[in-house]
N, C-alpha and C positions, 0 to 999 in steps of 0.2 A: 540543641534545643529541638525537641518533640513536636512533632507536630498532630493536631489530634481533628479528625473533621469528623462530621456526621451525614449521613446523604438524606436530599429531601429530593421529591419530583414537583414540580411546578406543571407542564402544562406538556401533552402531545401534541404535534402539526404532522404533518404529512411527511415521506420522505424524504431528507434532506440533503445535499450537497456537500461537499470540502467547504469549508470559512461561509457559512451563509448564515454567519448567526455574531452579533456584536450587543455588546453594553453601551448604551447611549453617558455621556459624562455626567456626572452626577453634580446637581447643583451646590451642594453644599460639601465638606470637606468628609464627613461620616454619613453624611444621606444615601437611602437604599435608589440606586440604579434603575431606567427602563431595560426592558431586553427586546431586541428587535433581530427574527427571525424568519428565514425564507425558504421553501418548499417545494416540492416538483410539480406541485400544482397550480404552482403561479402567483401564491397569497401571501404575501409580506404581513407578518404578526409583529403587534409591539404592544408587550405589556407589562405592567409595573407588579409589585406583591403587598396586598395591605390587610392586615389583619388577618396575613397566614395563607391569603386568597389571590390566585392571580385576575386584577382585573385590569380587560383589553384597555390599551387606548387608542388603538386605529389598527381596522383591516381588509386590505385590499380586497379587490375581486381577483375569484381565479383566472388563469390565464397559462402565457406560454410557461415552461419548466426553467426555475431561477439557479444560476450553476454558478454565480458569485455574489457578496455582498463587500463592501465598504464602506466607510464611514469617512465623510470630508467638511471641508467650510474653508472661510478667508484663510490667511497666513496667520497666525497670532491667537484668534479665536479657537473658542468652545468644538471638537472635529464631531458636529451632531446632525450633521446632512445624513440621510443616508442612500448609498446608491444600490444601484442591483441593475446585474446584467440578466438579459434572457434572451438568445438566439441570438441575434448579431444587435441589440437593442440595448440601450443604458438608460435608464430612470431612476430620476432624483426624489425624495420624499423629504417634506421638511419634519420635525419631532414632532411633528399632531398629525403628520399624517397626509398632509396638501403637496400632490405633484407639481414641482417644478420642472423638471426636464425631460427631456423622451428625445434622445440622443440615438442618430442610427445611424451606426457604424460601416454598414455598407460594407460588411465583410461576407465573403462565399462559405468561410467556415463559422460554428459557434464561438462566442466570444466564454470562455474557460478559463480565464484569470484575468483580473483587475484590480488594478491602484487609482486613486486618485491622493491629487496634492496639489490643495489649492484650486488653483485654475484649469491645473493641469490633468488629463485624464488618458491612465496608460493602459490599453487592452490589449490580450495576446487570444489569439486562435489557437489550434495546435503548432500551425507552425511560423506564424505570424504574428511583430509584435508592430502595432500602430499609436503614436503615441499626437493626442490632441492638445491643445488651451486654446479657451475659452468656445470649445468646439472643431474649432477647427485645422484639422490636418499639419502636422508637422514632424513627424520622422516614421521614417517605415524599414522594418528587417525583416528578412526571410531569414530563419533557423537552420541548422541543418540534421537538430533534431525535434523531436517534439516537445513545447512548451509545457510547464505544468505548476508554474507559479512565477509571478513577479512582484518586484521588490522596488524601490525608490529613496536613495538616499538625498540627505542635504545637509551639509555642516559649512562652517565657518572654514572648515581646510581644502574643502572641495568647493569650487570656482563653479560648478554646475548642478542639476540634476541629474542626479545617478542612476538610470536602470539596472537591473541586475536582474537577467532572465536564469530560472530552475529549468534546464533540461533535461532530458532522458539519458544522454551519454553521458552521464554524471560528470557533467560539466557546470559551472556555473558562469553564464556571459553578461562581461558589463560592457554594456554600449555608450558609445558619445556619440548622440548624435540618430544619425540611422546606421551607422558605422560600428562595428565593432573595436571596442579600446584592447581588449583583453581577455583568458579565460581562466579559470581558478578549478584546479581536476579536484573530487571529493570522491571518497570512496565509496560512493553511491548513487543508484540513481536520486536526484535530489525530488523531493514531492511539494514543502513546503518551505518560503522563505517565512521570516517575522525579524522584524525592528527589535533590536538591543538596547534597552534602556529607557524604553518608552517611559511616562505617566500616567498613564492611563486616557490618553486621548485628550485631556484637558487643553494642553498645551501642542500646536505644532512641534513633530520630532527633528530633529537635528543629532546626527553621528554617525559614524562613518563604519558601524559593528554590523553586522549582520548574522541571523542565527538561520540554518537550515536544518533541516531532517530529510530522512533519505529514507525510498520503502524498502527497502530490506533496517530498518533500525535503528540508525545512527544519527547522532545528531555532533552538528557542528560551530563554532565561532568563526568567522574572517573578518577581518579589520579591511576596509576597502579603498584603495588610495585612487589616485587621480591615474597613474599607470601600470601598480601592481595592486598586490594584495599578500597580507600574511596570514596564513591560521595560527587562532589562539589556542584552540585546544577542540579537542573530539570524543566523543562519549560511545564507544563500539554497544556493540547491542550481544554482549556474552550474554544471556539469560534466554537470547532465542525470541526474542517480544515480535510482533507484529510492527510493521512499518508506518511511517510518523507520517498521522493526517493533520495537525495542528498544533501550533505553539503560540506562546504568552507570554510575556512579563510581568510579573507581579508582584509586589511585596507579602506574600500572605503568611508569613513566618513573622513579619513584624518587627525587623530586624535592622529596616532602615535599607536593605538592600534588597532589589526585586530577585524576587526566585525566577525559574524558568516551568512552565507549566504544560504540560506534554501530555497529547494524544494518540493513542495509536487505533490500528484499525482491528484488532484483539479486544479492543472494549478494556486494556490497562492507562489509567491516568497516573502520570507521574508528575512528583514535585522536585525539581532539585534546585538544593539552594549553594550557597556561598562562604566556605569556612575565613578562615585566615589566607588560607591559599586562592588564585585567583582561578582554581577549577572549580567544577560545581560536583555537589555528591547528593547522593539522592535521598532524601527527607521521607516521599509520603508516594505509598501508590495505592492503587484503587481498582476492581475490576468490573467494570461492568458489561454485560450479557451481550454488548451489541459494537460495533465500531464507531469511534469519538470522530465525529466529523468536523468541529467546535469547539474553541475552551477559549476560555475567556475566566481573568479575575478581574472582582473587584465586592463591589457591595447590594445587595440584589432582596434577599430575604427580609430580614432587617436589621436596622442601623444601627452601626458602628459592629457589625460583624461580618467580617470580610469571607470570601467565599471564593471557590473553584464551580465555576458554572460549565458545564459541557451540554452538546446537543450531540446526540446520534441519530444512527442511519435512520431510522424507522421515527424519527422526530420527538423522540422521549426529550425534554427541559430537565435538566438534573445540577441540584448542586450540591455542592459537597463544602458545608459551612464551618466556621468554627466558633457560631452557637452551641452551644449544651443540648441536648435532647433534651436532660434530666438535671434542674434546677434546685441547687439544695437553697430550701427559705425555710420561713418558720410555715404554722399551721395555716395560716389565714393566704399563705402564696400558694400552697399546696392545693388549697380548694378551688381558687381560683385555678391554676393551671388544671384542675382536672374536668372544671367546666368547659372551657375551653378546648380541652381533649374528646369532650362529651358531646359538644357541639359538632364538633368535625369530624366527629362516626356519625351524626345523625345526617349531617348534611350528606356525607358516603353513602351510607342505606339508603336514603330516598333518590340521589341520583345511580345507584344501582336498582332499585325499585321501577323505578321510569326507564334506565336502559330496557330490563328483562321486558315491561312493556312494549315497548318498541321493536324488542324484535320477535315476540311473539307476533306481534302485528306483522312483522315485514317476512313469515314465516307463513302465514296464514295466507295471504297477499302472492303471495310464491304462489304457495301450491293451487288455488284460484287461476290465476295464469296458467301457468304449466297445465289445467288439464281443458285448457278452453279449447277450441278448434283451430284458431287461429296464434296460437306460442307459438314463439320463438326462442327457443336455446341463447343463454346470453353467458358467454365465457368470462370466468371473473377474472381481470386484467390485475397481476400482481408485478413489481417491482424485484429486482434481481440485481444486485452488487457483488460481482464475481472477480475472481483474480486469481491468473494463472503465471506463475516467476517460476525464476531458478532461486533454489538456495545456494549458496558457494559452500557453503561451511561441509553439506554433506553428497554435494552432488545430486541431489532431489529436488525435484518440483512440487510447489505446492501450489494446490488447488482451494482457495477460499469462496466459499457460497453464502451469501446474506440476502435472505426473502424479507420482506415487510411482515409477513405472519408465517406463524410456525410451521416445520416443514417437516410432512411427513414421513416420505423415502425418499432417496436418492441411486440413482438407475447409475452404473457407469458401464460405458460398452467402448472400447477399442480393438481398432484394426492392427494395431500394430500389436507386436509381448512387451510387458510392462508389469514392474513392482509395485503394488502396491505396500506402503510401510505404515508404520504403525505410529500413532499421534496421540500424546498424554492429553491435550486437552478436549478428545474425540471423545464422545460417549454414546454412540452410536452403535448399533450392534448389525456387522458386516456380514454376509454371507454369501455363497459364491456360486456360479451355476456355471455347468461342464457346457463345452463350447466348441464347436467344430472350427477349428481354422482352416480349413483347406476349402469345403461350399462357399461358406459367407464371412471367410474373413473376420471372424470373432477371434478375440487372442483373451479378451477380459470380460466376462459381464459379473458385474459385482452389485450389491443391492447394501443399502444404506438404511435401517430404521431408524426412526428416530424418537427421544424420547419428547415426551409433552412439552410447547413452548421454548424448542429448540428453533433459534432464526438463522442460527450462523455453526455454518458445519466447515471444520480443516482439515483437509486429506491431503498426505503426500506421495507421492510416482514416482521410479525413477526407470528413466529409460533407455534405451540403450544403441549408443550413435551406429550410424548404417541401413537401420530399420525405422522409417519414418509411414508415419499415415495421420489418423485423426482419431482423440479420445472423447467421446461425447458422452456430455451428465444429462438425464434425464430428471429436473427438478418437478417432485409433486408437492405443493400444499397442501396443507387442512384445511382447506377449500370445499365448498357446495357451488353447484356442482363440480365433482371432480375435471381437475383440469391439471396439463404438464405444461412445462418448457424445457425445449431443448437446447444448451449451447455447445458449442462444439471448441475446442483448442487443437494447433495445429502441433503435433509430435515434428520435430525437423529432421533434417540427414546427421545437422553437428547439433543436436539437441543439448550436450551438457556444456555447449562453449557459454563464453561470458565475456560482452565485452569490455576492455579494457583500457589501460592509458599509453602503455607502453611494451614491448619484449624488451627481453635478454638475447642481444644480437651476436654474443659469444657464441652461443651452441648450434649444434651441427644441423644446418638445417636443407629440407630437400624442397626442391622446387616445381609447381606445375604452371606451365604457360600454354595460355589457348591466343589463338587470332585466329579471327573471322568475318566475315560481313554479318554486324552484329551492334546495333546502337549501344550508347551510354545505360539507356532505359532499359532495354533488354539484358543486360548483364547484370544490372542491380536490381534488376526480379531475380534472377536468378539466383543471385547471394541471400536477397531478403528471403529465397524459399530454402535454401541451405541453413541457415544460420539467423538465434533468437539476437534479439536486441540490435537489428539495425533499420533504419528508417524506411519505411514504404514509401516515401517520394524521395523522389533520385534527385541525387544532392548537388547544389551548383556548382559550377566550375565544369570544369572537362576531364577529371580525375577524381580518385576517394581513396584513401587508406583505411582501412580499419584493422585491429588490432585484438586479437583473441585471447581468450586463458582455457583450459579445459579442465573446469571445477572439481574430475574423476581422477585424471592422472595428472593434472600440474602442466602437462606440453603446452606448448603456443600458436599460434600462429595468424600470417600478416595475406591479408588479402589490398594488393592494388590492383586497378584496372579503370581502363577506359573506355573510348568507343573504338571496337575492334580488336581490343585486345586486352589479356589477364593475367596477371602473376599472382599465385598462391605459395608462400612458405612455411613450413608448416618442421618441426622436429619428431616427429609425429609421422610415420609412414602412410599407416592406416584411416589420419585425416586426410596427405592427398589424394587415397585410392579412392575415399568412399566421394571426395570432391569430384573426381574424375569423371566416375561415374556415373554422379547424379547431373554433373554439367552438362552432360554428354545425352543424356536420355533427355532435359530440358531442351538441347542444342537442336535432335532430333525430330521432335515435336514441332518446332517451328520451322522445321527445313530447314535449316541453317550449317553448316557445314564445319566441319573446325579442324584446324590444324593445332594439334595434342602434344607437346613438347616434354620430356622431365628431366630433373636433373636430379641423380638420387646420391646423396651422402651417405655412405657405407655407417659410419662412426651414428648415425642417427639411431642405426639400431638399437646397438648395444648401449646408446645415452637413454633412451627410454625404457629399456629393460632394466636400467638401473635406478628408473625414480618407480619404477612399475614393485621392483624388488622387498624396501620397504615395508612397502602395505599390503605383498604377498604373502611378509613374514609374516607380519601382525596378525591376519584374517586368519592363517592355519594354525599361529597360536591360542589365538580367541576359542577358534574352533576346540582344538585339543582340550583348553581347559572347561570346556563346553560339557564336554563329551564325556570328563573325567567326576563332574558334581554329582549327579547323582551317585556313584558307585563310592565318592569318596563322603555322603550323608550317609551312605548303608554303613558303611565302616562305623563310622562315629557314632550312631544308635548303636551298633553291634557292640560298640566297645566300651561306653557309656562317656566316652572324651575324642577330644583329638590330638590329647600331647604326644602319643608314639608316634605321629607322623612328621613327617620331614618340614622342614618350613616351606619351601614352595607348596605342598598339599596342603597346607594349613592357610599360609595366604589366599590359596583357590577357594577353599572354603568361605573364610572371611568376606572374600571379596563378590562371593557366589550371585548374590544378587544384583549387583551392580553389570554383571560379566552375563547374563540372563538378558539383564534389560537392553544394552547393549546385544548381545546376539540379536535378539528381538526386532531392533529398529534397524536392523544392515542384513533381512533376509536376500540369500542371491546372491551375497557380495563378496564370495568367493569365489564363483563361480562366472562371476563379470570379469574380475580378474585374470581365471581361467582364458573365459572366450574373447579378453581385450590380447593376451600373448597369444594364442593362436591368432588372432585376425591379423596380429603386428606380422608373425612369421607368413602367413598366406600372404599377405600383400606387400612381402620385402622379396618374395620369392615371383610373382605376378608383375612384379617393374622391374625386378632384375633381368 
């Protein structure tokens, strides 16, 4: 069944955070629903649609940034009370806008995830989980890694409320009271959780299945039990779309089965439906120009027409509705439709004229103020949503920058050697400046000049392991007076390593052991400095073990350490050499003496070379094919066709576009592999 949805923009509020928009339950079966949305200005707005216009129900005064929203109510009744969290405070509002709750959670950190279930309130800060019942403290849990989201399950088969935490270390943690019941390993860092098979919020949810989305774009469904969980299905991110920010379930197709609505950080909106099989298939997708922070299914614009409602980073509330844009009807209906359209156009023109008058008045006022003797320069404040993540597929870092207004230009500066890779979605014009690495420490100076109305920019960079420093991004928006914000991103010594759940213990492993007068917190800070995806907070307990996978070569690393002792095992001797150098320097800075010992496995070098060989062979073959393309094309033009060529050369001509594109996306890949082999040889000689 094909799905056709038409885009309608409703209103714009301030910059929004993840999961800060909800649809209130409808009064009738197909009646329109009210929309509640909260923004970074601390304003909670509730509105409904009437005759194509947004009609406000209520709007709160500005305040502290609102980070999350949820709907609640008594068990068995419509969930129509609105709960928002700002800082460490939770507030509750009725559907009419009356505030009935102000609860101070007394957390030292800001609340970034919240779930309401009857009289139970579940809140999470970066690492802390708290459960309150009737505003009284019930349970507490300290997570081993950052908490991204929380959801709570309740069903006849579960004897209690079951909180589930989505944690950055690729784990869903299922709690029992204040204790960890068990962990569920997922294929990526989970960013969002959503209950499966709910009915739009009109009844209290009961069920055991939970949907999750990851920062690297994967979606999955798990069934939660008392002591264990089962994965029902997983959807991989084969097309390399953005990370998942929001999920909802709603029957938008109209086949009686709830569909899965997905919003991604690259602006993609997706609808997954179910065929006869139990696994979902993509039925519809639409691309917005900015990240989708919230998504809901319901009826907003017109009665009896379902739609997918989205909220974006800059605060646009947009609907993808099943209502046709042009209705086929008789002559009388056409006149009525044209009058409605004409009135809308006239209203928009009047609003545009008012805005133009306001802009002129503002400019005049600014000119007068700036020329006075007591004038003070005011720097415009703007929000930036940035993300710097390691992509496993191509061993590169993705830098995403999103600004609430149009970007004029972006300057990248790095004090370590990095490669800039091509990104298809990036329409900005890049230019490189010559830089002298010796006196100034500049290895890269690149400027991106953006086209008009570009609010989101995606870049890709690849680093070299063993060389570490800082990448700086200077973002200049199209604002007057000109202003710029600087964001810094750390390139770590083992920057291409990614956390994993386990490693292959049968590989030939090298061992690095450290013994010294250092605390658990000190050696943990050194590991944080060396490796990505390690929580900054010192883990609970006396010791910890982390596993890592090298995204470039496929080698692995095990880090086990405690107070006064650290052991690192890897099948790549270069990894051991880099760790030894960096950890020694960090200990020397703190004037700590280290007793360092090595256990080198000679088989590990040949093992690593065997892993590099197919990659090296493939890149050499690709480079040779690309070198032949121009000559083969010239021969083809000269002879009139390519029939005289051997099949191998004809195949190169047929695939020339794909070969050139792949080669363009991987600059200096071959040189990096050469460098890896040389580094491996140097490391094996120095450690032997």
